[in-house]
C-alpha positions as CSV (number, residue, x, y, z in Angstrom):
1,M,-30.0,18.1,5.1
2,N,-32.4,20.3,3.0
3,K,-32.9,19.0,-0.5
4,P,-31.9,20.9,-3.5
5,Q,-34.6,22.4,-5.8
6,Q,-35.5,19.3,-7.8
7,K,-35.9,19.4,-11.6
8,Q,-38.7,17.3,-13.2
9,Y,-37.9,14.4,-15.2
10,K,-40.1,12.1,-17.6
11,K,-38.0,9.1,-17.4
12,I,-35.0,8.1,-15.0
13,V,-32.7,5.2,-15.6
14,L,-31.8,3.7,-12.3
15,A,-28.5,1.6,-11.6
16,Y,-30.3,-1.2,-9.9
17,S,-28.5,-3.9,-8.1
18,G,-31.6,-5.0,-5.8
19,G,-29.5,-4.3,-2.8
20,L,-30.7,-2.0,0.3
21,D,-29.9,1.4,-1.4
22,T,-31.4,0.7,-4.8
23,S,-34.3,-1.4,-3.5
24,V,-35.6,1.7,-1.5
25,L,-34.8,4.1,-4.6
26,I,-37.5,3.0,-7.0
27,P,-40.5,4.1,-4.8
28,W,-38.6,7.2,-3.5
29,L,-38.0,8.4,-7.0
30,K,-41.3,8.0,-8.0
31,E,-42.6,9.8,-4.8
32,N,-40.1,12.7,-5.3
33,Y,-40.0,13.0,-9.1
34,G,-42.9,11.4,-10.6
35,A,-41.1,9.9,-13.3
36,E,-41.1,6.6,-15.1
37,I,-38.3,4.6,-13.6
38,I,-36.3,2.1,-15.8
39,A,-34.0,-0.2,-13.7
40,V,-30.8,-1.6,-15.2
41,S,-28.8,-4.3,-13.5
42,G,-25.3,-5.4,-14.9
43,N,-24.7,-9.0,-14.5
44,V,-21.0,-9.2,-13.6
45,G,-21.2,-12.5,-11.9
46,Q,-23.5,-11.9,-8.9
47,K,-25.4,-15.1,-9.6
48,S,-27.8,-15.7,-6.7
49,E,-28.3,-12.0,-6.3
50,L,-30.0,-11.5,-9.7
51,E,-32.7,-14.1,-8.7
52,G,-36.2,-12.7,-8.4
53,L,-34.8,-9.2,-9.5
54,E,-37.2,-8.4,-12.0
55,E,-40.3,-9.4,-10.1
56,K,-38.8,-7.2,-7.2
57,A,-38.2,-4.2,-9.3
58,L,-41.5,-4.2,-11.1
59,A,-43.5,-4.8,-7.9
60,T,-41.6,-1.7,-6.4
61,G,-42.6,0.6,-9.2
62,A,-40.2,0.2,-12.0
63,S,-41.7,0.1,-15.6
64,K,-39.1,-2.4,-16.7
65,L,-35.9,-4.0,-15.7
66,Y,-33.0,-4.7,-18.0
67,I,-30.6,-7.4,-16.9
68,E,-27.4,-7.1,-19.1
69,D,-24.8,-10.2,-19.2
70,L,-21.6,-8.4,-18.9
71,N,-19.4,-11.1,-17.9
72,Q,-17.3,-11.7,-20.9
73,E,-16.6,-8.0,-21.6
74,F,-15.9,-7.6,-17.9
75,V,-13.2,-10.2,-17.9
76,D,-11.7,-9.5,-21.2
77,E,-11.8,-6.0,-21.3
78,Y,-11.3,-5.0,-17.7
79,I,-10.0,-7.7,-15.5
80,I,-7.5,-9.2,-17.8
81,P,-6.0,-5.9,-18.9
82,T,-5.6,-5.0,-15.1
83,I,-4.0,-8.5,-14.5
84,K,-1.4,-8.1,-17.2
85,A,-0.6,-4.4,-15.6
86,G,-0.2,-6.2,-12.2
87,A,-2.0,-3.2,-10.9
88,T,-3.3,-3.2,-7.3
89,Y,-4.5,-0.3,-5.0
90,E,-3.0,-0.6,-1.6
91,Q,-3.0,-4.5,-2.0
92,Y,-6.5,-4.3,-3.1
93,L,-7.2,-6.2,-6.3
94,L,-9.8,-3.6,-7.7
95,G,-12.8,-5.8,-7.9
96,T,-15.5,-3.2,-7.6
97,S,-13.4,-0.4,-9.3
98,F,-13.3,-1.9,-12.8
99,A,-16.8,-3.3,-12.5
100,R,-18.4,0.2,-12.1
101,P,-17.1,1.8,-15.2
102,L,-18.3,-1.1,-17.3
103,I,-21.9,-1.1,-15.8
104,A,-22.1,2.8,-16.2
105,K,-21.3,2.6,-19.7
106,R,-23.9,0.1,-20.4
107,I,-26.3,2.2,-18.4
108,V,-25.7,5.2,-20.6
109,E,-26.5,3.1,-23.7
110,I,-29.7,2.1,-22.4
111,A,-30.5,5.5,-21.2
112,K,-29.9,6.8,-24.7
113,K,-32.2,4.0,-26.3
114,E,-34.9,4.8,-24.0
115,G,-34.7,8.5,-24.3
116,A,-34.1,9.2,-20.4
117,D,-33.3,12.6,-19.2
118,A,-31.6,11.4,-16.0
119,I,-29.7,8.8,-14.5
120,C,-29.8,7.8,-10.9
121,H,-27.3,5.9,-8.7
122,G,-27.5,4.7,-5.1
123,C,-23.9,5.4,-4.1
124,T,-23.2,7.2,-0.8
125,G,-21.5,10.4,-0.8
126,K,-18.7,8.9,1.3
127,G,-17.6,6.4,-1.0
128,N,-15.6,5.8,-4.3
129,D,-18.4,4.5,-6.3
130,Q,-20.1,7.8,-7.0
131,V,-17.1,8.9,-8.6
132,R,-16.6,5.7,-10.7
133,F,-20.2,5.9,-11.9
134,E,-20.3,9.5,-12.6
135,L,-17.0,10.0,-14.5
136,A,-18.2,7.1,-16.7
137,I,-21.5,8.7,-17.3
138,K,-19.7,12.0,-18.1
139,A,-17.4,10.2,-20.6
140,F,-20.3,9.0,-22.7
141,A,-23.2,11.0,-22.1
142,P,-22.1,14.7,-20.6
143,E,-25.6,15.9,-21.5
144,I,-27.5,13.7,-19.3
145,D,-28.4,14.7,-15.6
146,I,-27.2,12.5,-12.6
147,I,-29.4,12.1,-9.5
148,A,-27.4,11.1,-6.5
149,P,-30.1,10.8,-3.6
150,W,-27.6,9.9,-0.8
151,R,-26.3,13.5,-0.9
152,F,-29.4,15.0,0.1
153,W,-32.2,12.8,0.9
154,E,-33.7,12.0,4.4
155,L,-32.7,8.3,4.4
156,N,-29.3,9.2,5.5
157,S,-28.2,5.8,7.1
158,R,-28.8,2.1,6.4
159,E,-31.1,1.8,9.5
160,K,-33.3,4.6,8.1
161,E,-33.3,2.8,4.8
162,I,-34.5,-0.4,6.2
163,E,-37.3,1.2,7.9
164,Y,-38.4,2.8,4.8
165,A,-38.3,-0.6,3.1
166,E,-40.2,-2.0,5.8
167,Q,-42.8,0.8,5.6
168,H,-43.2,0.4,2.0
169,H,-43.3,-3.5,2.0
170,I,-40.0,-3.9,0.0
171,P,-38.4,-7.3,0.6
172,L,-34.8,-7.2,1.8
173,K,-32.3,-10.1,2.3
174,I,-30.9,-8.5,5.3
175,N,-31.8,-6.9,8.6
176,K,-30.4,-4.4,11.0
177,E,-28.1,-7.1,12.6
178,T,-26.5,-8.3,9.2
179,N,-26.6,-5.3,6.9
180,Y,-22.9,-5.5,6.1
181,S,-22.4,-3.4,2.9
182,K,-21.4,-5.9,0.5
183,D,-20.5,-5.9,-3.2
184,K,-20.1,-9.1,-5.3
185,N,-19.0,-9.9,-8.8
186,L,-17.4,-12.6,-10.7
187,W,-14.0,-11.3,-9.4
188,H,-14.5,-10.6,-5.7
189,L,-16.7,-9.9,-2.5
190,S,-16.3,-7.1,-0.5
191,H,-17.6,-6.4,3.2
192,E,-17.8,-3.2,4.9
193,G,-19.7,-1.7,7.9
194,L,-21.0,-3.0,11.4
195,D,-18.2,-4.3,13.4
196,L,-15.8,-4.0,10.7
197,E,-15.9,-0.2,11.0
198,D,-13.8,-0.5,14.2
199,P,-10.1,-1.7,13.2
200,A,-9.7,-2.9,16.9
201,N,-12.2,-5.9,16.1
202,E,-10.8,-8.8,14.3
203,A,-12.9,-9.8,11.1
204,P,-15.2,-12.5,11.7
205,I,-14.0,-14.8,8.8
206,N,-14.5,-17.9,10.8
207,K,-18.1,-16.7,11.7
208,E,-20.6,-19.2,9.7
209,G,-22.1,-17.1,6.7
210,F,-19.6,-14.3,6.6
211,L,-17.4,-15.6,3.9
212,E,-19.2,-16.4,0.7
213,L,-16.5,-17.2,-1.8
214,G,-14.6,-19.8,0.4
215,V,-13.6,-20.6,3.6
216,S,-10.9,-19.1,6.3
217,P,-7.2,-20.6,6.2
218,E,-8.1,-22.5,9.5
219,Q,-10.8,-24.2,7.9
220,A,-9.0,-25.2,4.6
221,P,-7.9,-28.8,4.0
222,D,-4.8,-30.2,5.7
223,Q,-3.3,-31.3,2.6
224,P,-1.9,-28.7,-0.2
225,E,-3.4,-28.4,-3.6
226,Y,-1.3,-27.9,-6.8
227,V,-2.8,-25.8,-9.6
228,T,-1.1,-25.0,-13.1
229,I,-2.0,-22.0,-15.2
230,H,-0.9,-21.5,-18.7
231,F,-0.5,-17.8,-20.1
232,E,-0.4,-16.7,-23.5
233,Q,1.1,-13.2,-23.9
234,G,-0.1,-12.3,-20.3
235,V,-3.5,-13.8,-20.8
236,P,-4.4,-17.0,-18.7
237,T,-5.8,-19.5,-21.1
238,A,-5.8,-22.9,-19.2
239,V,-5.9,-24.5,-15.8
240,N,-4.3,-27.8,-15.3
241,G,-3.7,-28.4,-18.9
242,E,-7.5,-27.8,-19.7
243,E,-8.1,-24.7,-22.2
244,M,-11.1,-22.9,-21.2
245,N,-13.1,-19.5,-21.6
246,S,-11.8,-16.7,-19.5
247,V,-15.0,-16.5,-17.4
248,E,-14.9,-20.3,-16.7
249,L,-11.2,-19.9,-15.9
250,I,-12.0,-17.4,-13.3
251,E,-14.8,-19.3,-12.0
252,L,-12.8,-22.7,-11.4
253,L,-10.0,-20.8,-9.8
254,N,-12.3,-19.0,-7.4
255,T,-13.5,-22.6,-6.7
256,I,-10.1,-23.8,-6.0
257,G,-8.7,-20.9,-4.3
258,G,-11.8,-20.5,-2.1
259,K,-11.7,-24.0,-0.7
260,N,-8.1,-23.4,0.2
261,G,-8.6,-20.1,2.0
262,I,-6.9,-18.1,-0.6
263,G,-7.4,-14.4,-1.1
264,I,-8.9,-12.9,2.0
265,L,-7.5,-9.5,2.5
266,D,-8.5,-7.3,5.7
267,I,-7.2,-3.7,5.0
268,V,-7.9,-0.2,6.1
269,E,-7.5,1.6,2.7
270,N,-7.2,5.4,1.6
271,R,-10.5,6.2,-0.1
272,L,-10.5,8.7,-2.9
273,V,-12.7,11.1,-1.1
274,G,-10.1,11.5,1.8
275,M,-11.0,9.2,4.5
276,K,-9.7,5.8,5.5
277,S,-12.0,2.9,5.3
278,R,-11.8,-0.5,6.4
279,G,-12.8,-3.5,4.2
280,V,-12.6,-7.4,4.0
281,Y,-12.1,-8.6,0.5
282,E,-12.6,-12.1,-0.9
283,T,-10.8,-12.6,-4.1
284,P,-9.6,-16.2,-4.4
285,G,-9.2,-16.8,-8.0
286,G,-7.8,-13.2,-8.7
287,T,-5.1,-13.7,-6.0
288,I,-4.0,-17.0,-7.6
289,L,-3.8,-15.3,-11.1
290,Y,-2.0,-12.5,-9.9
291,A,0.7,-14.5,-8.2
292,A,1.0,-16.8,-11.2
293,H,1.4,-13.9,-13.7
294,Q,3.9,-12.2,-11.5
295,K,6.0,-15.5,-11.3
296,L,6.0,-15.7,-15.0
297,E,7.1,-12.3,-15.6
298,E,10.0,-13.1,-13.3
299,I,11.8,-15.1,-15.9
300,T,10.3,-13.3,-19.1
301,L,11.0,-9.7,-18.5
302,D,14.3,-8.1,-18.5
303,K,15.4,-6.0,-15.6
304,E,14.5,-2.6,-16.8
305,T,11.1,-3.5,-18.3
306,Q,10.3,-5.3,-15.0
307,H,11.2,-2.5,-12.7
308,Y,9.5,0.3,-14.9
309,K,6.4,-1.8,-15.2
310,N,6.3,-1.8,-11.5
311,Q,6.2,1.9,-11.5
312,V,3.4,1.7,-14.2
313,A,1.4,-0.8,-12.1
314,L,1.3,1.8,-9.2
315,K,-0.2,4.5,-11.5
316,F,-2.7,2.1,-13.3
317,G,-3.9,1.0,-10.0
318,E,-4.6,4.5,-8.8
319,L,-6.3,5.4,-12.0
320,V,-8.8,2.3,-11.9
321,Y,-9.3,2.9,-8.3
322,N,-10.1,6.5,-8.8
323,G,-12.6,5.8,-11.5
324,L,-10.5,6.9,-14.4
325,W,-10.7,4.1,-16.7
326,Y,-12.0,6.1,-19.6
327,T,-9.1,8.3,-20.0
328,P,-6.2,8.6,-22.4
329,L,-3.6,7.9,-19.8
330,R,-5.0,4.6,-18.7
331,K,-5.5,3.6,-22.5
332,A,-2.0,4.6,-23.0
333,L,-0.7,2.6,-20.1
334,S,-2.6,-0.4,-21.3
335,A,-0.8,0.0,-24.6
336,F,2.7,-0.2,-22.9
337,V,1.5,-3.0,-20.9
338,D,0.5,-5.0,-23.9
339,E,3.8,-4.4,-25.6
340,T,5.5,-5.8,-22.5
341,Q,3.3,-8.9,-22.6
342,K,4.5,-10.3,-25.9
343,N,6.9,-12.9,-24.3
344,V,4.9,-13.5,-21.3
345,T,3.9,-17.1,-22.3
346,G,4.5,-20.2,-20.2
347,D,3.1,-22.4,-17.3
348,V,3.1,-21.4,-13.6
349,T,2.5,-24.1,-11.0
350,L,1.5,-22.9,-7.4
351,K,0.9,-24.8,-4.1
352,L,-1.9,-23.7,-2.3
353,Y,-2.2,-24.5,1.4
354,K,-4.3,-22.9,4.0
355,G,-4.3,-19.3,2.7
356,N,-0.8,-19.5,1.2
357,I,0.4,-19.3,-2.3
358,I,3.8,-21.0,-2.8
359,P,5.6,-21.1,-6.0
360,A,6.3,-24.5,-7.3
361,S,7.4,-24.3,-10.9
362,V,7.7,-21.9,-13.7
363,T,8.6,-22.6,-17.4
364,S,8.5,-20.7,-20.6
365,K,10.3,-20.9,-24.0
366,Y,10.8,-17.0,-23.7
367,S,12.7,-17.7,-20.4
368,L,15.6,-15.2,-19.9
369,Y,16.8,-17.2,-16.9
370,S,20.1,-19.2,-17.6
371,A,21.1,-22.0,-15.5
372,G,24.5,-21.9,-16.9
373,M,24.9,-18.2,-16.0
374,A,23.6,-18.4,-12.6
375,T,25.3,-21.6,-11.5
376,F,27.7,-21.9,-8.6
377,D,29.6,-24.7,-10.3
378,E,32.0,-24.3,-12.8
379,D,30.9,-22.8,-16.3
380,D,32.5,-21.7,-19.5
381,C,29.9,-18.9,-20.3
382,Y,30.9,-16.4,-17.6
383,D,34.1,-14.9,-16.8
384,Q,34.1,-14.0,-13.1
385,S,37.4,-11.8,-13.5
386,D,35.2,-9.3,-15.6
387,S,33.4,-8.4,-12.5
388,A,36.4,-6.6,-11.2
389,G,36.3,-3.9,-13.9
390,F,32.7,-3.7,-13.5
391,I,32.7,-2.8,-10.0
392,N,35.6,-0.1,-10.4
393,L,33.5,1.7,-12.9
394,F,30.2,1.1,-11.0
395,G,31.8,2.1,-7.9
396,L,33.9,5.2,-9.3
397,P,31.4,8.0,-8.0
398,I,31.9,6.6,-4.5
399,K,35.5,6.4,-4.7
400,V,35.9,9.9,-6.1
401,R,33.6,11.3,-3.3
402,A,35.7,9.4,-0.7
403,L,38.9,10.5,-2.0
404,Q,37.7,14.3,-2.2
405,D,36.5,13.9,1.5
406,Q,39.6,12.5,2.6
407,Q,41.8,15.4,1.1
408,L,39.4,17.9,2.9
409,F,39.7,16.5,6.2
410,E,43.5,16.1,5.9
411,E,43.5,20.0,4.9
412,E,41.4,20.8,8.1
413,G,43.6,18.7,10.3
414,I,40.8,16.0,10.8
415,H,42.0,12.4,11.0
416,F,39.7,10.7,8.1
417,S,39.6,7.4,9.8
418,N,38.0,8.9,12.7
419,V,35.1,10.3,10.8
420,E,32.1,8.3,10.7
C-alpha cells in the first residue's frame, strides 16, 4: 500500500502500551516524521505490563513517557455506570470498549499540555479500537491531527512488526509463536489471533500460560465457594461484609472468580467495521458483578421498568462498543439508568462452582417480592376470583377476533371447527 503524502509535525503524542504495535511505532515515527515523540500510557490495571515501560520507551526514542493512573476513574466513571445499565455487547462485557475512551481523553489532555500537533495510535484498520480512540479525540480535540500507521505503513502484519523490532533491537515479551493479540486491564483480558482465528479450533483454555486471570472450569476446586456482594443504589460497595474501595472490590472478585473458573467467554462477535471476529475473554470479577446486580434488580425493579431497562441496556452496550461514550445519547441513557437504581440496594449471595454462578440468596429492604402474594398456600391478601375478570378483559381482543372469524366462515359455508 502506498503511503499518503505525510505532513510534517514537530511533536507527536503516542498512545503507548509497550505491546508489539506501539513498541515499533516510536522508532518508526521518528524515521518517517522526524518529530519529537512523547509516549503516554494509561494505567487501567495492566500491572506487570507497566514494568520497565519508561526505560523501554526512552531507549527506543521517546523523549518522555507519561504513565497515568486512571484506575479509580476507570471504575467509578466507566465500569460502574455500565454495570448499572446491565449493558453487554453480544455477551461481551465491554472491557476494552470503555477503557479506550478514557485513555484517549487523557492523551488529549497531555497533547494540549505539551503543545503537540498530532496524536498517534497503533490500532489496526480492521479493528474497533481505532474508532474508539479517534471518536474520543475528536470529542475533545477536533483540531489535532490523528496518525494511524496501520492504515498505510509497510509493517502490515504482526510477523513484519516482529522482524522490524528484532532489526531495531526492540525488546518484546512475545515471539512469532506466542503473539496472541491481547488487551489487559483491571476489568478483563482479551485474546485474539493465531489458532483462535479458526472457529473450528477449540480455545486452549487448559493450556499452561494461556489464561492469566484464572483457571479453566476443569482446573477449578471441587468445592463451591460462596460470595456475598452488597450494593447501594446499584453500586457494589462490599464483599462478604467488608466494605472496600471500588478498585479493590473488583480486584478481590477477580481473584475469587478466577480461581473458580468464572468469566471465560469464547465468542465470534460482529465488529463495528463489518467483519466477524473471534475472541476469548477473561472477566472473572465482572461476570460475578453482573450476575449479582441482575439478581438484585429482579426483586427491586417493577416489571415495566425492568423490561424497558433491558431495551436500554442493548442500546447502551452498542454505544459503548462502537466508541460513542462521549455522546448526548449515552449520557442521557446513563441518567435514565441512575434513576432506576435508587432502590437497587441489598445483598446478593452467589455460589461459584467450576465456571458456574448459582444464585443462593438475595435480600433488600426495597424488595417488591411478597411471599404472601406469591404463596401456593392459603392467604388473605389475594382474591383469586379476581383473575376471572382480568382474563376476560385481557383476552377480549382474542375472543372478538375468534367470533368474527367464526361468523365469516359460517357465511362462506366453512365449518369453523375444521379450520386450524
